[in-house]
N, C-alpha and C positions, 0 to 999 in steps of 0.2 A: 401229371403232365399239365393239367389246367392251371395248377398252382404256379408252375414254372412260367407258363405263358403270361399269367397275370402279373407276376413279378417283372418279367421282361418289358411288358407294355407300360408298367408303372415307371420303370427306369427311363424309358424313351420319353414319357410325358414330362418327367421331372427335368430331364436334360433339355428338352425343347423349351420348357418354361424358363429355365435358367438362362438360356441363350437369348430368348426374346426379352426377358426382363433386364438384361445387361446392355442390350442394344438400344440406341436412341433413334427414333423415327425422325424423318425430315419434318420440320415444323410446317403446319398448314399455311402459315403466313408469317412474314417478318414485320408486318405493319405496326403492331403494338410496340415492338422493340425499337423500330426505326423512329416512330413518333416520339418516343421517350428520349432518344439519343440525339436527334437532329439539332435541337437548340444548343447543344454543347460543341458542335462541330462548326468550324469557322472557315471562311474564305479569305485568303491572304493575297494582297497585291503589293508589289514593290516597284520602286522607280530608281534608276541610277543614270548618270550621265556618261555617255561613251564619247570619247574624243578620237577622231580619225583624221588623217591627212588626205586631202583630195588631190587628184592629179591636175596640175595647172596647165597641162598641154592638151591640145585637141586630139592626141594620139597616145598610144601606149607603147612602151618599149617591149621588145621580145623577152620572154622569160629567160632569166640568167644574164641579160645584157648588163655590162658594167655601168651603163648610163642609168639603169633603173634605180640603183642605190645613190648614184651621184646627184640626181635631181629630186630625190625624195624630200629633202629638206625644204624645197621650194613650195611644196604643197601647203595650202592654208589649212590650219587646224579647224575642223568642223565638229561642233558639239550637237549631240542628239540625245533625246531621252529614250531610255529603254525600259520596258516594263515586263514583269514576270508574274505568274500566278501560281498559287499553291494552296495547300490546305493545312489545317491545324485543329487543335481541340483544347477546350478549357478544363483545367484541373483544379481550379480554385475559384470560389464565388467572387473574389476580388479581381478576377480577370487575368490570371496567369495562363498563358497559351503555350502549348508545345507544338513544334514543327521541326522540319529538317533544316540543318544549317545551310544547305545549298539553296533553299528557298529564299533566304533573307541575306545571304552573303553579299557584302559590298553594296547593300541597298542604302540609298540616301533617305528614302521615306518608306515607311511600312504602314499600310492601312488594312484593317481587319473588319470584315463584315460578319456580324453575328446574326444567325437565324434569318438571313435575308433582309435585315434592317439596314440602318445607316452605317457608313464606314467610320471606324474609330481609329485614330492614330495609335501606334504602338511603339514601344522602345525595346531594345534588346537588353535583357537582364544578364544573359551569358550565352555563349555559343561554343560548340566543340566540333571542329572539322574532322577530328579523328573518328568520332562515332556518328558524325552527321546529325547532331541534335542541337536545337536552339530553344531557349526559353524567352518568351516575350511577355511584356506587361501592357495591358490596355490602359490608355491614358484617359481614365474616366472613374467616377465615383460609383457608377452603377454596380449592382450585384448581378451575377450571372449563374446560370445553371451549369454545374460541372459534372464531369465523369471521373471515375476512379480507376486505378490500375488493378488488373487482376494478376494472378500468378501464372506467368507464361510457361513455367516449368511443368504445369499441370496440363498444358495444351497437348493434345495427342493428334497424330496423323489420322485424318478422317473426320475430325471434329468440325462441326458447322461454324462458320464465321461470317460476319458482314463487314464490308468496308464502306465508309462514308467519306466523301470528299468533293472536290471541285474540278472534275475532269473537263479539260478544254475550256475552262472558264464558264461552264454552264450553271454553276451554283450547286447547292447540296444535292448529291446523287448517291443512291444506295445500291450496292451490288452485293451478291452473296456467293458463297462457295464453301470449300472445305480447306483444311490444312493439308497441303500436298506432301510436305517434307519438313524436316527440322534440321538445324545445324548446318545450313548452307553457307558456303563461301563462294563469292562471285568476283572477287578482286576489285571491289569499289573502295574499301576503306581498310584501315589498319586492324580494326577489331570487327570481325564478322562472325555472326552466329545466327543468320537470318531464318525466319519462318517463311516457308514458301507456301503460297496459296494460289488457288485458281479463281478466286473472286476477282472479277474484272477490275484492274487498276490501270489507269491511263494517265497521260500527261496532265498534270494539275492535281493529281491525287497525292503527290509527294507531301509528307508531313501529316497526312490524315490518319485517323485511328483505324485499327483492325479490332473489332469487338468479338467477344465470345457470346454465347447465347444467354449469359447472365447480364449482359450489357457492360461488362468490364473491358477495359482496354488491355489487350494482350500483345499488341504490336503497333509500331509506327510505320506506315506504308512508305517505302523509301525508293524502291527501284522496280523497273519492269524490264522484261525481255521482249523485243519487238519494237521496231521504230515507228510503225504505222498503227499504233494502238495496242491494246492488250491481246496477247496470244495465249492467255490462260496461265501465264507464269509471272507472278508478282512476288516481291520480297518485302518483309517487314522486320524491323528491329524488335527483338523480344522485349516485352515490358520490363522484365527483371533486370536486363542489361541497361535499358534506357533509364530506369528509375534511379539507379546508382549515379549515373551521370547528371540527371536532372536535379537530384538532391544537392549535389556539389555546386552546380551552376547557380541554384537559388541561394545557397548558403554563402558561397565565396565569389560568385561571378566568374568562376573558372573551374577547371578540373584539377584534381590532385591525385594522379595515378601512381601506383607503385612501380618501381623500376629495378630490374636485376642487372642490366648491363651486359647481356649476352646476345649473340646472334645464333639462331638455332635452325636446325633442319630436321626433316623426317628421319626416323630410324627405319631403314629398309630391311627386308628379310635377310639380305646378304650381310648387312652390318650386325643385325641381331645374331646371326650365326657365328660371325667372327668373334663377337663379344661374349658368346655363350649366354645370351640373354633369354633364350627359350623361344620367345616370339617378339615380333616388332612392337615396341611400346616406348613411351617416353619421348623426350626431346633431346636430340644430339646437339651439344654445344660446339658450334663451328668456330667461334672466336669470342674473346672476352674483352670488353672495353677497359682501357687503362683507368685506374683509380675508381672503378665502378664498385658497387656493393659486392658483386660476385668476385671480382679480382681481390678485394680485401678479405673475402671469406675463404679464398683458396680454390675457387672453381677454375678449372683449366679446360682448354680446347680438347675435345675428345670425351669429356664426361657426358653421361646420359642422365638427364634429370627425370627421375621416376615418380617423385612425389614432392609436392610443394604445400607446406603448411597443412599437412594431413590429407590433402586431396591427391588422388592418384592421377597421373598424366598418361592417358592411353594414346593420345595422338598429339603431335607437335603443336597443332593449332590451338589446343586447349590452354597451354601454358601462358601465352600473352594475356588472354582474357582473365585468367585467375589472378595473375600478378597485378594487372591493372586495377582490379577492384579491391586489392588489399591495401590497407592503410599505410600511408607513407611513414617511415620511421619505425615500423613494426619489426620486431625480431622474429624471424620465421625459421622453422627447421626444414631443410631441403635434403631429400634422400637422393643420392646419385649412385650411378653404376660406374666404377672405375677399376680397371685391371681385373675384370670378371668377378667383382664382389661389390656389395652395397656398403656405402659409407654415408655418414650424416655430416652436413655442414650447417652452421647457424649463420644466417644472413640478415643484416639490418637493411631494409629496403630504402632506396633513394626515391626521388621524385622524377618521373619521366619528363614533365614539362620544363624542368630546369636542367635537364641532363645534356651533356655534350652529344649524346647519341641522337636526340631529337633535333638538336641544332644542326648536326651534320646532314640529317635526312632532309631538313628544310633547304639546306644549301645546294643539294644535289639537283642539277639541271639536266633536262633530257639531252642525251648525246645524239649527234648525227651518226647514223649507221648506213652503210652502203648495202644495197641489194644488187649483187653482181648480175644476176640473171635478167634484171629489168633495167640495169644501168641507171639507177636512180639512187639518191640519198634521202633518207627519211629520219624523222624523229617522232617520238611518241606524243600523241595529242595530250595537252595539259589542261587542268581546270581553267587556267587563264585564257587559253585558246577558246574554250567552250563559252566563257563569259564574253570575251571581246567579239566573238563572231556570232553570238546569240544562238548557239546550237542547243539541241535538247540536252538536258543535264546528264543523262546516262550515255552520251555518245562516247565511243571509243574508236581509236583508229590511228593512222600514221599521217603526219604532215610531210608533204614532199618539199625538201629543201633545195634540191638541184636535180636537173635532168640532163644526162649526157646527150651529145649530138647523135649518137648511134643507138639511143634508147628506143625500144618499140613503143614507148608511151609519148615520144616527143611531140607528135602531132595531135595527141588526144588529151593531154593534161598540161597544166601549168604549174609552176612553182607555187607553193602554198595551197594547192588543192589537197584535200584530205581523203585518203582511202579508208572507207569504213567497213566494206565487205569485199570478199573475194570468193567466187564460186558459191555464192549465197550463204557464206559463213562469215560471222562477225569477226573483225580484226581487232584483237586486243594487244598484240605484240608483233614484232618483226618476224618472229618464228611462225606465227599464223600465216603471214603473207608468203614467206619463203616456202612453207609446206604446200600452200595452194598452187604456187607457181611450179613447184617441182612435180606435183601431180598432173598439171596441165601439160608440161613438157614431155611427160611419159605417155600421155594419151595420143590418140591419132588426130584429134581435132586441133590441138595446139592453139586454141582460143580461150582466153581467160575473161570471165565476166566480173567486172568490178562495179562497186557502188561507191560514188565519190560525192563530196561537196565541192563545188567549183568556187571560184573567187567571189561569186555573188551569193555564196552560201545556199545554192540550189542543189538539191539532191538529184543525182543523175546516174543512170546505168550506162556502162561502157563495155563494149566487147572489143578486146584487143588481141590481134594475132601475134603470137610469140614465135621467134625463130627457132 
C-alpha cells in the first residue's frame, strides 16, 4: 500500500513540475527590454493642405435648401495646414522606417523624430492601402539602431507583449499586455488577420510595433476600439503578413499580389448539407470575372474551393490572404468541389493591382440609401470624408445626405452630420442603424440615443424621440 501511495505522489509531483516548467511567469519588469527597444521606435508627424470654401454670407441657408448649393461657388477657397501624428519603427540601420499607410497618406511633408532627438525629413519608398502598410526612408546619412521581425505564427494567445508608440503626441510610451486573440477581422481593410491585444493602444500609436518578450516585432499596431482612448482592445497586423508586403514595397515600390478573379462567400451548414460536403469548409465561388485566371481555367459559379496550392481552406476569409501572397504568374493546383465530388484545376495567377477587379472596386462610390423609419438618406463614411473632416482614422458611420420635413431628426441634425453610434453601439453600416431603430421602436421608451459629429466636427450625444 505504501508503495502505491509513493508512486501516486511521485506522479503528482512530476505532473506539477511539468505544468510549472511549461508556463511562463509574468516578467518582474519590462525596463531592460524597453530600454533596448525605445531607440528604434520613432514618432511621425505629417502635414497636408486642406482647401475649403467659406460661406460669403453672414447667415446660413437651412439644410436641404436649394440656395445652399446655388451659392456654394461664391465661397472663397480657404487653405489651411493640417497635421497628424503617428508612430513607426526602424528595420534597417540606414533609416528604413515602417508605419501604417493611413499615417502618411496624402501627406505633403513627413518628419520623423528618432529617440526624442531632432526631426528628420522622410520620403515614401512605397505604400499599400490594402494592407495599410507604408515604408519610409529617412533623409540622412546617419546610422540607426534597428529592430527585427519575429515569427508571428509562433505568437500564442496569452503571450506577453509590449507596445511602444506615440499616443496623443506625448512621445515614446511603453504599454504591456497579452495577446487576447488571433485571426481577427474587423472590416477595416481587404486583407485582415489581426492580432488582438489588451496592451493599451491609443490615438497616435498607429504604425508602432508590437514586441514579443524576445524584443522581436510580431505586429504593427493599426487599430483600436473605443473613441475616447483604449478600452483594452487593440489590433496589430501580424509580422509575417506585413513582411511579405514590406519586402515587395522595398524591392519594387509597389505590391504584386496574386489574383484569381473570383468573388467568394462563406460555405454555410445548409450549403454543405446540400452539396454533401460533410461539414462547412472552403470558399464558395459566387461569381467569376470575365477573362480572369479562374475563368480561363474553367472555374464556375457554384464551385467550392477546398485547397489552393497545397493549403487547405477551412474558412472563406483564408483564401484571399493565401492567394495574395502567392507569386504572380505562378501555376498553382486548385482543388474544388463540384457536383458532389473533388476535381483539380490548374490556374496561372494574374496580378491583382493591374486587374479589372481592383479597378472596378476603386470606381465604386458610396450609394445614398434611405432609412424609412427615420425619414433620412445616408451614405457610408469614406476615407476621404475622414481626411477632409480630420476625424480619427478608425471612425466609422453614416453621413446624412438629406432629411425629410417629417423626419424625427429634422430639428436635431443637419445634412452632412455623421452618425457614429446608436444605442451605445458603433455604426459600421446602414443595417446597424436600422437594427438599433427597430429595437427602439419595439421598446416602451421610443427614444434613441445617437452619437454624431456635427458640421463643426464636434462629437455630440443626442436623444431623439421616435414616433
